[in-house]
N, C-alpha and C positions, 0 to 999 in steps of 0.2 A: 539483461538481455541483447543488449545492442552487440557486446562482445561475446556473445555464446552465435550470434547469427553471424557475425564477422569471420569467427572461427569455423563457421561450417560452408564457408565461399561465397556469401552474399556480399554485397555490396550495400552499405547502408550509410545513408548521412542523417548525423544525429542532429537535432535543433534543439539548443537548450541555453539555460541562463549561462552569463560568465560567471567562470569558475569550478564548471562541470570538469569531469575527470578527461585531461589533455589525451590520455591514452585512447580515447575512442574520438579523437577528431572532432571533437563538438563544434558545428557553428551557433554562434551566438545569436538567438533570437533578434537582438537589437544592438548592433553595432556600435551606435553612436545613441545619447541620451538624448529624450525629447524635452525640447528648450520649447515652452511656451510663451507667447507675449505677454506681457503686463495686465493687459487687457482682457486675454483669456482667463488668466490666474486670477482674475478681479470678478469672473464672471459669476451672479449669484448662485449659477447651476455647475459650478465646477466642481468636478469630483477631487478627490484626495490626489497626490502626485503619483503616488505608486501604483493607484490603480489606472492612470494614466498612462504611466509606461507602460502597464502591461498591455492596455489596451492597443498601445502605438505599435507594442513588438511582435502581437500576434496580426493586426491588420497589415503590417511589413509585410511579414512573413507569406500571410494567404496569399496577398497580390503577388506577390515573387511568386509562390508554388503554381500560380494559375497560369502563367506564363513558360511555367518547365515543362519539357518534354523528358527530362532526365530519370523519373521514377515509374515502376509499374504499380506499386501501392504503395498509400502513404497512411503509417499508422501514428492515430493520434493518443495521444494518452495524457492529455492535458484536461485541467479543469476549466479552462476557460471558454467563453460561450462561440467565440468569433470563428473557430475551425468550423465548427458543426455550421455555423449561420451562414458563411461563405464556403461551403462544401462544392453548391452546385456549380462554383467558377471552375474547379478541379478537372485536369483532363484524364486525370486518373481515379480509379476509386477510391475511397478514404474509409478506413476501418477506424472507429472509435471506442476504446475500451472503458467502460463505466467504472471508476473506482471508488465512487461515492454514492452515498443516495441522491434523489432527486434535488437542486437546486432550482432557484427561480429563473436565474439567468441560460442556466442549462435546458432546462424546458421549456422557454423559450426558442431557444435557439433550435431546436429540434423540430418546429413546425417549420424550418427551413434550409433543414438539412437535404441534400440531394437525395433524390430515389436511391439512388444506388449505392448509398450510404450503408454498410455493415457495420452490427454490434455485438458487443460481448461486454459480459459481464465477470466480477471477479467472484461472483460467489450466484448460487441460486437466490440469496438471500436480498441481495443488490438486483438481480435481474426481475426479481417479482417487485420492488421496491419503483423501478422503471416501468411497470408492465402498462399503466395510463399510458404512456407516451411511447413505447418504442418496445420491440421484439428483441431482446437479448438473446444470444445463446452464450454458454460459462464456459470460460476457461479459466480456471482456480490459480491464481498467483502461484509463482513459483520461487524457490529459495535456493542458493547457493550450496549444495549440501557438502563441495569441498571445502567452502568457506564456516561453515558452520556444521563443523566434524565434531566426533563422538566424545565426550567429556567422562571424567570418572564420576561423576554423581557427588553427594553429600551428604547432609543431615538438614541443611537449611533451606527456604523458600527463596526464592527471587521474583523479584518484580520490574519489568523494563518497560520502557514507552515514555510518552509526553506526560508531562506531570500536570494534568488539566484535570477539572472536575468529572469529565465524562470519563475519565479511565479510571478514577475513584482510585489512587494509591491506598488511600486513608482505608477503604474497607479490605483491601489487601493485609494489612497491617493488623486491623482488628480480626482478619481471618486465621493469619496466622497464628495468632498469640491462642487464639481459641483452639487451635489444632494442638498447642505446645509446641510449637517450631519458631525458630527464630528466622527474620527474613531480612535480604538487603535489597534496598529499592537504587535505580540507573534511569538517569534519563535529562532530557533537558527540563528546566522550570517554565515551561510558558504561562503558568498564572501566577504571579509572586504570590498576591493575597491570599489564593486558594493555599498553597504551600504553606503559608505563615499561619493559616487560621486552621489548616485541617490535618496536613502532614506532620510539621515539625513538632506540634505538641505531642504527638503521639511516640516520636523518636527515642530511641533508649539504649540499652545494652542490647536488645533483641531484636530490634528494628531499627538498621543504619541505611542512610542514605548516601551513596557514594560518589554523587554525579555526573556526568555528563560523559560516559566514558570513550575511548577512543575504540573501535572495532574490535579489535584483536583482547582486549581487555574483556571487552562485552561478552564476547565469545565463551573467553575462559570462566567467566563470571557463571554464566548458563549453566554451561556444562559442569561446572563442579557443584551443582545445587541438586537438592531432592525433588523440588516440584516449582514448575513457574505458573506463577499467580496471574489470572487474567480478570481483574476485577470489572471490567467495561460495563458502565451504566448507559451504554447508547449501543444500538444495534451495529456493531462491526460491519463493515461491506465486507471485510474478509477476517484479518487476524493475523497479523504477519509473526507480532511476537509470538502465537504459538506455534504457526509452523518453524520458525527458526531453533526455539526450543525443542521441539520434537527431533530437529535434526541431529542436535547435540543430545539428544537420547534422553531429554530430560523432560518427564513426563508433565500434561499440562491439567492444571484445575481449574474451572473459569466457569462465570454465569453462562447460562444461555443464551446470549443475545447474538442476532442476526449472523454472520457467516462463522462464526465461532461452534455452531451448533453441526454444522458441514464438516471442519475440521477434526474437532476433539472427539475420539471415538474410546470406547470402553479398552483397547488395547493400547490409546496413546495417553489416558488421562482419566478424566471424570468432570462431568458437566453438573454444578449444584441440580438442586432438586427445584430449587426456588430462588429469587432474587435477596437472599438473607445471610448475614454475616455466618450464621450459624450453618446454613446449607454450605457454602463456601468452604466453612473448616471440615464440613463431613467430608466435601469433594477430595481437600489437598491430604485428608487421611487415605481416602481411595486412590489416589490420584500415585500416591506415595509406593503403593505396592505393583504397580505397573514394572515390567521384565522393559528395560532401558535398551534392549537388542531389540526388541518388538516396538518400541517407540520409537527407534532410528530409523524401521524397514520402513514404517508407514509413512515418515518423510520421504525416504527415497525413491517409493512406489510411486507414491499421491501426491507429492507436493514438491516436488523438486523444478529446478531450474530446466533440467533437459528434456522433463514431462511436458511444462507448458510452453516450451519453444518448439519441440514437435507438432503441437498443437495448431499454435501459430503460422508455423511453415505450411500445413495442410490449409490452413484459410488461406493463406496469402497465395499459394497457387491456385485454389481457385478463385479467388479472386481476380489475378492474373490473366485467367485464362477467357473472361469474359469477354464477347465479341467487340465491347468499345474501346478495351486497350490494346496495347503492344506488347504481341509476344516478345517474352526477352527470359531469359535464364538466371537475370538479377531481380533482388529482391530489395527494397530499400523502403 
């Protein structure tokens, strides 16, 4: 998103963790690590070191932004509570995009958000989840349809994502087998115990785990597959893997959870009638019949990065024109 805004002539300052894409000129949230005293570290109420590092980084950033007059709009994509809690200190309006369901820390911070705060959610499902705390307009996520290019398709299913219980790749294996298709799984193992107990025993000639692939390899794998299976057992805030697959022309078979209901249409895949392996297997069979050109068109029209940035540009302009902000042609 930052790259696309820059290409459109905006001046963008990205605050992010160390190791972020150097081409974007990202400024580190915390140039130096927090060094707590021995007394502070031994306090009975001390939080884990990683938690304190994040707290320190966001605290420093927000205090810095409170003194800055360099920006027209601040767009908060973080999941941390401090940007919201301290937003009243900012001299310009802040837009917060809600990427997840409510968490206790963020719900608490909502109470202290600046009155001028603006909120968007990545799906209607996510907006509804936050409805008790805030009203958010919906700007769906967008994916780069140039990077996720059309592929030739194939005969096998594919599953991509974090290997964790809530993503349930073991159910994707079961459903693919029930549908009479092989499946390839790719993604980082985030829960080793789950992988060893539920996924590994199911692997075989018709179910292969290929590890955590590089981006180009992942695009080729998805594009050369017949159906992308999304077996989530939690309400996906959006469903990026589904949008990425569609951009490759690969139809999606998914459980009807969260934002997936908004992404997967009859033209681009099939939703399972219920949360069962048999229903997901039936969805795989239906999805495999979809026209790959129509699936790609769905991604280009509604799920693209271009569409998302168009929507945010309009919102930035509206926010920057508020009387309390400084008029300027740049958006940051």
